[in-house]
C-alpha positions as CSV (number, residue, x, y, z in Angstrom):
1,X,100.3,96.3,105.5
2,X,97.1,97.1,103.9
3,X,96.4,100.4,102.2
4,X,93.9,101.6,104.7
5,X,96.2,101.2,107.5
6,X,99.0,102.6,105.5
7,X,97.1,105.7,104.7
8,X,95.9,106.3,108.2
9,X,99.5,106.1,109.3
10,X,100.5,108.5,106.6
11,X,97.6,110.9,107.6
12,X,99.0,110.7,111.2
13,X,102.4,111.7,110.0
14,X,101.2,114.6,107.7
15,X,101.8,116.9,110.3
16,X,105.0,118.9,111.0
17,X,104.5,118.5,114.9
18,X,104.0,114.9,114.7
19,X,107.1,114.5,112.3
20,X,109.2,116.3,114.9
21,X,107.8,114.2,117.8
22,X,108.9,110.9,115.6
23,X,112.4,112.5,115.1
24,X,112.7,113.2,118.9
25,X,111.4,109.6,119.9
26,X,113.9,108.4,117.5
27,X,116.6,109.6,119.9
28,X,115.1,108.5,123.3
29,X,111.8,108.1,125.2
30,X,109.9,111.3,126.2
31,X,107.3,112.3,128.8
32,X,104.7,114.7,127.6
33,X,105.9,117.3,130.0
34,X,109.2,117.3,128.6
35,X,108.0,118.0,125.1
36,X,105.7,121.0,126.1
37,X,108.5,123.5,126.3
38,X,110.2,122.3,123.1
39,X,107.0,122.9,121.1
40,X,105.5,125.8,122.8
41,X,102.0,124.4,122.7
42,X,99.8,123.1,125.7
43,X,100.2,119.7,127.4
44,X,96.7,118.8,126.2
45,X,98.0,119.7,122.7
46,X,101.0,117.4,122.9
47,X,99.1,114.6,124.3
48,X,96.6,114.7,121.5
49,X,99.4,114.6,119.0
50,X,100.7,111.6,121.1
51,X,97.4,109.9,121.1
52,X,97.1,110.1,117.3
53,X,100.4,108.7,116.8
54,X,99.6,106.0,119.3
55,X,96.3,105.2,117.5
56,X,98.3,104.1,114.3
57,X,100.8,102.2,116.1
58,X,103.7,104.5,115.7
59,X,104.2,105.3,119.5
60,X,104.1,103.2,122.6
61,X,103.6,104.1,126.1
62,X,105.1,103.0,129.3
63,X,104.0,104.0,132.8
64,X,106.7,105.0,135.3
65,X,104.9,105.9,138.4
66,X,102.5,108.7,137.5
67,X,104.4,109.6,134.5
68,X,103.8,108.1,131.0
69,X,106.9,107.9,128.7
70,X,106.4,107.6,124.9
71,X,108.8,105.6,122.7
72,X,108.8,105.0,119.0
73,X,107.6,101.9,117.6
74,X,110.4,101.4,115.2
75,X,109.3,98.0,113.9
76,X,105.9,99.6,112.7
77,X,107.9,102.6,111.3
78,X,110.0,100.2,109.3
79,X,106.9,98.5,108.1
80,X,105.6,101.7,106.9
81,X,108.8,102.3,104.9
82,X,108.7,98.8,103.5
83,X,104.9,99.2,102.5
84,X,105.8,102.5,100.7
85,X,108.4,100.8,98.8
86,X,106.1,98.0,97.7
87,X,103.4,100.6,96.8
88,X,105.8,102.2,94.4
89,X,105.9,98.6,92.6
90,X,102.6,98.4,90.9
91,X,103.9,96.2,88.1
92,X,101.2,93.5,88.7
93,X,98.5,96.1,88.0
94,X,100.5,97.6,85.0
95,X,100.7,94.1,83.5
96,X,96.7,93.4,84.4
97,X,95.9,96.5,82.3
98,X,97.8,95.2,79.2
99,X,96.7,91.5,79.8
100,X,93.1,92.5,80.3
101,X,93.3,95.1,77.3
102,X,92.2,97.9,79.5
103,X,94.9,100.2,78.1
104,X,93.5,103.5,76.9
105,X,95.3,105.7,74.6
106,X,94.6,109.3,75.6
107,X,94.5,111.8,72.8
108,X,97.4,114.4,72.9
109,X,99.3,112.4,75.4
110,X,102.7,111.0,74.4
111,X,103.4,107.4,75.6
């Protein structure tokens, strides 16, 4: 996953309400109308959160008659975790600094 897509996904997750929605969707599929009483916010507010999660690919929707049910895109969520794990491994960049002699000694900083 490229850094821009990962950053967008993490921004979408950087909200307590959306994190709670993700946790609930990890249990089962939900309709917005079921979530409204759990969050104590309006239906349009819950829908907006869902829209944000859907825009970054974390949530999928399925129509059942007039109702729209949302489910967690577990594959994408797993890709985010893998990407974060890979992001933490910046050995190539570290080696580039030393190979290209880009290393800078900061005064007063112990190395």
